[in-house]
C-alpha positions as CSV (number, residue, x, y, z in Angstrom):
1,M,-24.6,-86.4,-44.3
2,N,-25.2,-89.5,-44.3
3,R,-27.5,-88.7,-40.7
4,T,-29.8,-87.2,-43.0
5,K,-29.7,-90.0,-45.9
6,A,-31.0,-91.6,-42.9
7,I,-33.8,-90.2,-41.2
8,C,-35.2,-89.6,-45.5
9,S,-34.7,-92.6,-45.9
10,T,-36.4,-93.9,-43.1
11,L,-39.3,-90.6,-43.8
12,L,-39.6,-92.3,-46.8
13,L,-39.9,-96.2,-46.1
14,V,-42.5,-95.9,-42.6
15,P,-45.7,-94.9,-45.0
16,A,-44.3,-97.4,-48.0
17,L,-44.9,-100.0,-45.5
18,A,-47.9,-99.2,-44.6
19,L,-49.2,-98.9,-47.1
20,L,-47.5,-102.6,-48.4
21,S,-49.7,-103.6,-45.6
22,A,-52.6,-101.8,-46.1
23,Q,-53.3,-103.8,-49.7
24,A,-51.8,-107.1,-47.9
25,H,-55.0,-107.8,-46.4
26,A,-58.8,-108.3,-48.3
27,E,-61.6,-107.1,-47.4
28,F,-64.4,-109.7,-47.3
29,K,-67.0,-107.5,-49.3
30,C,-70.2,-109.8,-48.4
31,D,-70.4,-109.3,-44.9
32,S,-71.9,-105.8,-46.2
33,P,-71.8,-105.1,-50.1
34,S,-71.9,-101.6,-50.5
35,S,-72.9,-101.2,-54.4
36,R,-75.3,-103.6,-56.4
37,I,-72.2,-104.6,-58.5
38,D,-70.9,-106.2,-54.6
39,R,-74.8,-108.0,-54.3
40,V,-74.5,-109.3,-57.9
41,A,-70.5,-110.8,-56.8
42,C,-72.3,-112.5,-53.9
43,E,-74.8,-114.3,-55.1
44,K,-72.5,-115.3,-57.7
45,A,-70.3,-116.8,-55.1
46,S,-72.6,-118.3,-53.0
47,E,-73.6,-120.5,-56.7
48,S,-70.2,-121.6,-57.4
49,P,-66.8,-120.2,-58.1
50,H,-66.2,-120.8,-61.3
51,A,-69.8,-118.5,-61.4
52,L,-68.2,-116.0,-59.6
53,R,-65.0,-115.8,-61.7
54,Q,-67.0,-115.5,-64.8
55,H,-69.1,-112.7,-63.3
56,I,-65.3,-111.2,-62.2
57,Q,-64.0,-111.4,-66.0
58,R,-67.8,-109.5,-66.9
59,M,-67.2,-107.1,-65.2
60,R,-63.9,-106.3,-65.8
61,A,-64.2,-103.3,-68.3
62,I,-66.7,-101.6,-65.4
63,D,-65.1,-101.9,-62.1
64,S,-62.0,-103.9,-60.9
65,L,-63.1,-107.0,-59.2
66,Y,-61.1,-109.5,-56.8
67,F,-61.8,-112.9,-56.6
68,P,-60.6,-113.2,-53.7
69,D,-62.6,-109.9,-52.1
70,Y,-65.8,-112.8,-52.1
71,V,-64.4,-115.5,-50.6
72,N,-63.7,-116.0,-46.8
73,D,-63.6,-119.9,-45.3
74,A,-66.8,-120.0,-45.0
75,Q,-67.6,-119.7,-49.0
76,E,-65.1,-121.9,-49.6
77,Q,-66.0,-125.1,-47.1
78,A,-69.5,-124.6,-49.1
79,W,-68.6,-124.9,-52.5
80,A,-66.3,-128.4,-51.0
81,A,-69.9,-129.5,-49.7
82,K,-71.5,-128.9,-53.0
83,A,-68.3,-130.3,-55.6
84,P,-68.8,-134.0,-56.0
85,A,-65.9,-136.1,-55.8
86,R,-64.2,-136.2,-58.6
87,R,-62.5,-139.6,-60.1
88,T,-58.7,-139.1,-60.8
89,G,-56.2,-141.7,-60.9
90,P,-56.4,-145.0,-61.8
91,A,-59.9,-144.7,-63.5
92,T,-58.4,-142.4,-66.0
93,V,-55.3,-144.4,-66.7
94,Q,-58.0,-147.4,-67.6
95,T,-60.4,-145.8,-69.1
96,A,-57.4,-144.7,-72.1
97,N,-55.8,-148.3,-71.6
98,R,-59.5,-149.7,-72.7
99,L,-59.7,-147.0,-75.5
100,Q,-56.6,-148.2,-77.0
101,D,-57.4,-151.7,-76.8
102,E,-61.1,-151.4,-78.4
103,P,-60.4,-148.1,-80.8
104,G,-64.1,-148.1,-82.1
105,A,-65.8,-149.2,-79.0
């Protein structure tokens, strides 16, 4: 009886693991976009991450699009190169202190 349970559970476990491993690997759809929706999403990804995110949100009712499907390492580097340098840290604190010191300014 125990041997039968072990065999049955093994037979159920192997396909389940195969499905999980297949779903974990995201496909980069911009290498060969198969539909108009994918082509437009790739165009938006080349613009900016914000444009891609907006497109995915607009298309939610029509198709299930996933952000990582349209982004690879090269795309992330292109976004980083386009992004302006952000000011963080002391400049923000200095501005807040100045506003407190000079409320009418």
